[in-house]
C-alpha positions in Angstrom: 41.0 4.4 -29.7 41.8 7.5 -28.8 40.7 9.1 -25.3 38.7 12.3 -25.0 40.3 15.1 -24.1 39.4 16.6 -20.9 36.7 19.7 -21.3 37.9 21.5 -18.4 41.4 21.7 -20.4 39.3 23.4 -23.0 37.9 26.3 -20.5 41.4 27.2 -18.9 42.7 27.7 -22.8 39.9 29.8 -23.6 40.0 32.0 -20.2 43.9 32.4 -20.7 43.2 33.9 -24.4 40.4 36.3 -23.1 42.6 37.7 -20.3 42.9 41.5 -20.8 39.5 41.8 -23.2 37.6 43.6 -20.5 40.2 46.0 -19.8 40.4 46.8 -23.3 36.7 47.4 -23.9 36.9 49.3 -20.8 39.6 51.6 -22.0 37.7 51.9 -25.4 34.2 52.4 -23.8 35.0 55.1 -20.8 36.3 57.7 -22.8 32.8 57.7 -24.9 30.6 57.5 -21.7 32.8 60.0 -20.2 32.3 62.7 -22.7 28.8 62.0 -23.0 28.4 62.3 -19.3 30.7 65.7 -19.2 28.3 67.0 -22.2 25.1 66.4 -20.2 26.6 68.0 -17.1 28.1 71.2 -18.7 24.8 71.5 -20.6 23.1 71.0 -17.7 24.8 73.8 -16.1 24.8 76.3 -19.1 20.7 75.6 -18.9 20.5 76.4 -15.0 22.7 79.6 -15.7 20.3 80.5 -18.4 17.1 80.5 -16.4 18.6 81.9 -13.1 19.5 85.0 -15.5 15.9 84.9 -17.0 14.5 84.6 -13.0 16.7 87.5 -12.3 15.6 90.0 -14.7 11.8 89.1 -14.5 12.5 89.6 -10.4 14.2 93.1 -11.5 11.2 94.1 -13.7 8.7 93.4 -11.1 11.2 95.5 -8.7 10.6 98.5 -11.0 7.3 98.3 -10.0 7.2 97.2 -6.3 9.4 99.8 -5.1 7.7 101.6 -2.2 5.6 104.6 -2.9 5.8 107.5 -0.7 3.7 106.6 2.4 6.0 109.0 4.3 4.1 112.6 4.2 6.2 115.1 2.7 8.7 112.6 0.8 8.9 112.9 -2.6 7.6 110.0 -4.9 10.2 107.5 -6.2 11.4 108.7 -9.7 12.1 106.1 -12.2 15.7 106.5 -11.8 15.1 105.2 -8.2 12.9 102.5 -10.0 16.0 101.8 -12.3 18.5 101.5 -9.5 16.3 99.0 -7.9 15.6 96.9 -10.8 19.2 96.6 -11.4 20.1 95.8 -7.7 17.3 93.1 -7.4 18.5 91.6 -10.9 22.6 91.5 -9.4 21.3 90.1 -5.9 19.4 87.3 -7.5 22.5 86.3 -9.3 25.1 86.5 -6.4 25.6 82.9 -6.6 27.2 82.8 -10.0 31.1 82.7 -9.9 32.6 86.2 -9.7 33.7 85.8 -13.6 30.1 85.3 -14.5 28.4 87.8 -11.9 27.1 90.9 -13.5 27.7 94.2 -11.7 24.6 96.5 -11.8 26.0 98.7 -14.5 25.8 95.4 -16.7 22.3 95.2 -16.7 20.2 97.1 -19.1 16.7 99.2 -17.7 14.9 100.9 -20.4 11.7 102.5 -20.1 9.7 103.3 -23.2 6.3 103.8 -24.7 3.8 100.8 -25.3 3.6 101.4 -28.8 7.0 102.5 -29.6 8.4 99.6 -32.2 12.2 100.4 -31.5 11.8 99.8 -28.0 14.8 97.2 -27.3 17.7 97.0 -24.7 20.0 99.4 -26.6 17.5 102.2 -26.5 18.3 105.4 -24.3 16.8 105.4 -21.1 14.3 108.1 -20.5 13.5 108.9 -16.7 11.3 111.9 -17.6 8.6 109.9 -19.3 5.5 109.7 -17.8 3.3 106.7 -17.8 -0.5 106.8 -17.5 -3.5 104.9 -18.2 -3.8 106.3 -22.2 0.0 106.4 -22.5 1.3 102.9 -21.1 4.7 102.1 -20.8 7.0 99.2 -21.1 9.6 98.8 -18.9 12.7 96.4 -20.1 15.1 94.3 -18.2 17.8 92.4 -19.7 21.1 91.3 -18.9 23.4 89.9 -21.7 26.7 87.4 -20.6 28.9 88.1 -23.5 31.9 85.8 -22.2 30.0 82.8 -20.9 32.1 80.1 -22.9 35.5 81.5 -21.3 34.5 81.6 -17.7 31.8 78.8 -17.7 31.1 76.8 -14.7 32.0 73.6 -16.3 34.4 74.7 -19.0 34.8 72.2 -22.0 37.7 69.9 -21.7 40.4 70.8 -24.6 40.5 68.3 -27.4 37.2 67.1 -26.5 35.4 69.5 -29.0 32.3 70.3 -26.5 31.0 73.6 -27.5 29.3 75.7 -25.1 27.5 78.7 -26.0 29.7 82.2 -26.7 27.1 84.5 -24.7 24.0 84.1 -22.8 20.9 86.7 -22.9 17.9 86.7 -20.6 15.0 89.9 -21.1 11.9 90.3 -19.4 9.2 93.1 -19.9 6.3 94.7 -17.7 3.5 96.7 -18.7 3.6 99.9 -16.9 0.0 102.3 -16.5 -0.5 104.8 -13.8 -3.0 102.2 -11.8 0.0 100.4 -11.3 2.3 102.8 -9.6 
C-alpha cells in the first residue's frame, strides 16, 4: 500500500506556480485603469473651463447693465462704449484663474448690441454704439467668448498615444434684453 502524499506539498507547488501572476494581472489592468481615470480628469477639467466661461460671459452681460448711471451732477451718462468696456473687463476678470495660454484678453471677448427683432444678430454682428434702446424698441446685449485653441493648451493635456480626444474649441455666449427701464 502506498502512503498518501502530504497535502501541504501540493499547496507549496501551487504557490510556486502562481508566483508573479498578480504582477502580470496588475501590468495588464493598470494602463486601462489609468487611461479611464485620466480621461475622467481631463473631461472634468474641460467641463470646469467651459462652465467658467459661461459664468464669465453671463457676468459680463450683466455688467453692461450694471455700469453706474451718472449720479454726479454734470457728468455725462455712460455710453454703450463704456458699457461694452465694462462687460469685457468683467468677463476677462472672471477668467483670470485660467493659465496664461487660455486666459482671454479684453479684445478677445465679443460684445454686440442689436435690436431684439434683428434676426441676423450674432457674435459677428458689428457693434453699433449709437443704438437707442427704449420700451418700444428693446435691444439685445450679446457677450460671447470663443477659446479657439483649447486642445493645444488644455489644463490637463491628452497623453500622446493614448488617444484621448479633447474638444478643439470651447464657446460661451450670454444675452440680456435691454429696454430703457433697465438703464
